[in-house]
N, C-alpha and C positions, 0 to 999 in steps of 0.2 A: 504493500500500500504506500510505503514511503516513496518508492520509485514513481508510482502513478501521480502522487501529489506533486512531486518535483516536476514531472512533465507538464502537468496542468498549470503549474505556476509559470513555467517557461513560456507556455503558449499565451498566458495572460500578458506577460511582459512583451512578447512578440506583437500581440494585438495592439498594445499601447504604443509601441514604437511605430508600427505601421499607421496608426491613427494620427500620428504627428505629421504625416505627409500632407502636401497641398490638397490632395483628395484622399482622405483617411478611410479607415475601416472601423466603423463604429462597433461597439460590443454587441454580440448576438450569438446565441447558441450555435447557429449554423456556421459562423465564421471560424469558430474554434475547431469544428470538425474539418473544415476546408484546410486550415493551417496544419492540422495533425496529419492529413493525407499528403500534403505537398512538401512539408518540411520534416526531415528526420531529426533526431535529437540534437545532433551536432549542428546542423544547419539552423535549427531554431535558436540554439544558444548563440551562434554567431549573429543571427538576425537581430536579436535583442540588443546587442552591443554595437551594431553598425552605426558609425557616425553619419551625419547628414552630408549630402553632396558626394562628389567623387573623391575616393581615397585610394592611396597605394596599399599594397599588401603589407608594407612595413608599418604604416599607420594603423592598419587593421590588426596587425600582430600585437601592437602595443596595448590596444584596448581590450583584446580578447585573451591575451596571454597564451595563445596557441602557437606552437612552433611552426616555422615557415613551411616546412615540407607538408605537415598535416593540414595546415591552413590552405595551401595551394590545392590539395585534394578536395577539401570541403567546397572551396570556391568553384572548382571545376564542375562538381556535381550540381551546385546551385545555378551555374551558368546554363547547363544543359536543360534545366527545368525553367529557366527564365526568372528565377528567384533573385538573381543578381544580374545586372547588365555591366558590360565593360566597354571602355574606349581607350584608344592609345593616342598619346600626345607627347611629342618630343622623345619618342622611343620608350615611354613609360606607360605601362598599363595601369588604368585606374578603374575602380569598381564602385558601383552604386547599388544600394538595396532597392530592388524593384518595388514600386507601389503595387497595390492590389489592382485598381482600375485607374487609368489604363496601365496595365502591367501584367503581373503573372496570371490574373484571371484570363486575359486574352491569350497569353502564351500557352496556357494549358490546352486550349482548344485549337491552337495552331500546330500542335504536335500530331504525329501520325504513327508513333512507335508502339502504341498500345500498352505502355507500361503502367498506366494509371487507370483507376476505376472511373472512367469518364462519365458513365451514366450516373453514378452516384454524385460525382462532382457537378454534373449538369443540374441535377435536382437541387443540390445545396446552393450553387451559385445563383440559380434562378430564384430560389426562395429568398436568398440574402439580398439580391438586387432589388427585390420588391418589398423589402421591409421599410416601414416609415423612417427608421433610423438612417438607412443608407440613402433613401430617396432625398431626405433632407440634406445629407452630406454631399451627394453628387449633383443634385439639381436645385440647390438653394439659390435664392435671389442673389444677384451679383454677377461676377464674371463666370461664364460657362467654360467648362473644360474643352468642349468642342464647338465648332462652327460649321454651318452649311456653306458649300461652294455652289456657285450657279453654273448651269449649262452655258458654255460660251456661245453656242449657236443660236441662243434666243435673246441675246443682249442687243440693245439698240446699236445702230451703226456708230453713233458718236457717244463715247462714254468717258468719264473722268479717269485720268491716269492713276489717281490714288486708289481707285477701286480694283486694280489688277489683282490684288491679293484675294479677291472673291472668286477667281477662276482656278479650278483644280489643275487645268492644263498648264497654267503659268508656274505653279509650284513644282510640277514634274519637270518642266524644262529647266527651271532654275536649279533644281537639285542635281540634274545631270546623270543620276543613277538611282536605282531603286531595286525593290524586290516585290514579288507577288506571292501571296500565301492564302491560306484558308480564311474564310469569314468566320471569326470566332463566334459571333452571335448565332448564325444559322447552323454551325456545327454543333453548338450547345443544344439548339432547338431540335436538331436531328436526333440527338441522343434521347430527347424527351418525346420524340414522335410528333413534334409540332412545327417542323420547318415548312416553309413555303417552297415554291418551285424555283426561286432565284438561286443562282449557283453558289456553291460553298467553296470550291477550289479555284485558285488563281484569280481572285476577284478583288481582294483587298491588298493595299500596297503600303510599303514603307519607303521612305526617301532618304537620300544622302547617307550620313554616317549611321543613322539609326538602322538603315537597311543592311549595313555591313555586319552588325551584330547578329541580326536575324538569319542572314545567310550562313555566317560562320557556325552558328549553333544549330542549324538545321530546321529553323522555324519557317523559313521561306526560301524561295529560289531567286537567284539573280535575274533581273529583267532589264532590258535596255529601255531607253526613253521611248522608242517607238512601240515596244511591247506594252509599256505602261499606258501610253496614249491609246493603244488599241483596246486595252482592258477598260479604260475610261469610256471609250465609244461603245463598247459592249454593254457597260452598265447603263449608259444613256438610252441605248436601244431597248433595254429592259425596264426603263423608268425608275431606276434606283437613285437614291439621293446621295450626293457626294458630301461626306463629313470628314473633317480633319482637325488638326490642332487649331485652336482659337488664337492664331498668330498672323502677323503680316509676312514674316520671313521665316525660312528654315523650318517649315512644317515637317514633322517626323512621320506622319501617316495620313493616308486618305482611304477611308472605308467607303464602300458602295452599299447603301443601306436600304432595307425594306422597313416599312412601318410596323410589320407584325413581329419581327424577330430582333430588331436592332436595340441594343442597350441604350444608345443615345436617344433614339426617337421614341422609345417607350415612355420616356418622361413626359412626352406630349400625348401619345396615343393612349397610354394606360392611366397616366396620373394627371393629365390635363394641366401640365406646368408649361406655360407658354415661354418661359425663360430657360427651358432645359437645354436648348441649343441656340447659340448665337446666330442671328439671321445674317444673310448677305445684305448688301446695300440696295437690294432690289426687292420689289413686291409685285405680285401678280395683279393685273388690272384688266377687266373685260371691256372691250369695245363692242357694245351690245349690237350695234348696227351690222356687224360682221358675223354675229353668232347665230348658228342654226339650232341651238339647243340640244345638241347631240349627246351631251353628258360625258364625253370622253375625258375632259379635264377632271370631272368629279371622280370617275373611275380610277384615274391614274394618280391622284394626289395621295401620297403615302401617309400623310398625317390627317387626312379627312378635313382639311381646312377649306374645302370648297363643297358647297351643297346647292342643290337646286332651290331657287326661290321663284316659284311659278314656272315660267317657260325658260328662264335663264339661270345660269350658275351665279352664285354669290360667293365672293372670296372673304373669308374671315380674316381681316387685317391684323387682329390680335394674335393669330396663330400662324399665319403665313410666314415661312422661313426664307422665302425668296430663292428656292432651289431651281426653279425653271422647268420642272417636270411637266407641269400642265401646259405651258406654252410650247414645249417641245412636241407634244402630241396633238395640239389643237389643229384640226384639219382645215379650218378657215382662217387661221392666224388671228382669231379674235382675242385670244388671251395674250396679253403683252407683259413683258417685264419692264417696269419703269423704276427709276431711281427713287429711293425713299427721301423724304424731305429732310429727315434727321439722319446724318451719316453714322454708321456703326464702325468705329475704329478699334480693332482689337490690339492687344499688346504686340509689340514689335517682334519679340523673339520668344522662344520657349522658356528661357530663363525668366524673362519679364512676366510671362504668364504665371509661372510657378510662384514668383514673389508676390504677385497680386493676389493669388488664391490664398497664400499663407497669411497675408496681412488681413484679408477680409475675414478669415476664420480665427484671427487672434493667435496665430501660431508662430509669430516672430515679432 
C-alpha cells in the first residue's frame, strides 16, 4: 500500500505541475488515470520536477538528481511518447515538458504502434475534455489557444496586407517545410465509434521546427510545401475548417477540422462558447439578390452558424468564425467574405501567445 500511495502522490504532483502551463490540466479523476497510463514511475517523477521552458539535460540533472546516463534513457522514452519535446540550438539539445493540450493528448493519437490502450485513452480523454473544469480552462474568455484561417479562394480581390496571417497557405509557404500526420480528434473518435467520414490520415500538419520533432519521433511524415498545399486543397474540397496557432508568425500546426469531432470546434458546437476559437478578420455576409435559397451554405457550415430564416440563410454574426467554408460552396456566389469592422490581431509569435495565456490565468 505504501508503494501505491507514493505513486498516487507523484501523479498528484505531476497534475499540479502540468496545470501550471498556459493551458493547464485541471484536477479530475479521469486525468489521473490518463497520466498513470502515459507516464511510468520514473517519467512521472521527472515530470514533476521539470523546470519551465526549454532546459538542457545538465539543468534537468541538477533538479532531479538522476545520473546523466539514466536520465538520457528516461528522456528518450518520454520523447517517443510525446511527453517531452526537444529542439536543438547552437549544437545543444534542449527539452520541454509537453503540455496536455495541445501536446501529449494529440501525440497519443498521432501514434500508430499500438503500444497503448487507445480505446481506453479515447474514452478518458473524451470525458476529460468535456468536463466543466477543462472547458473553463481551455475555452475561457480571453485569448484563445487556436484561431481559424480563411479559405484564400473566397477572399475579396483587394485585401489588407496585415490580414495575410489569416490565410493557412501563407503560413505553409513561410514555414518552408512541414509534416503530415493523423487527425488526433477523428482518430480518438474512431476508437469510440463516433468518427465522421472526413479523413484521419495525412490531413493535419505541423510546420517548421515543430515538424522536425514530429518526424524524428515518428508522429508524422515529412511533407514538402507542395504536398502541404495539396492537403490544404483536399481539406477545402471536403469543407473542413483550417485551425492553427493563434499567432501572426511561426505557427506550429494547422489542423483541418470537422465540427463533430474537433476538440477546438466542440467548444462552439457542444458548449456554445463563441470565444472558443479566435475568428479571422472576415465574416460571412449574404447578398440576398444573388441567393437561390438552396441551403448549401447551411449544410456545409461546420459550426451551424448559418440557419434558414424563411427563404434565405441567416448568418449568426456572434458565432461566425470567418473560415470561408460557406462561401467556398455557394453555387451562386451569394455568400461573400467581407472584412470585419473591428480587426482581430493575435499575438505575434508562439512565445507571445504563451505569455499572454499565462498572464490572463495569473500564472506568472
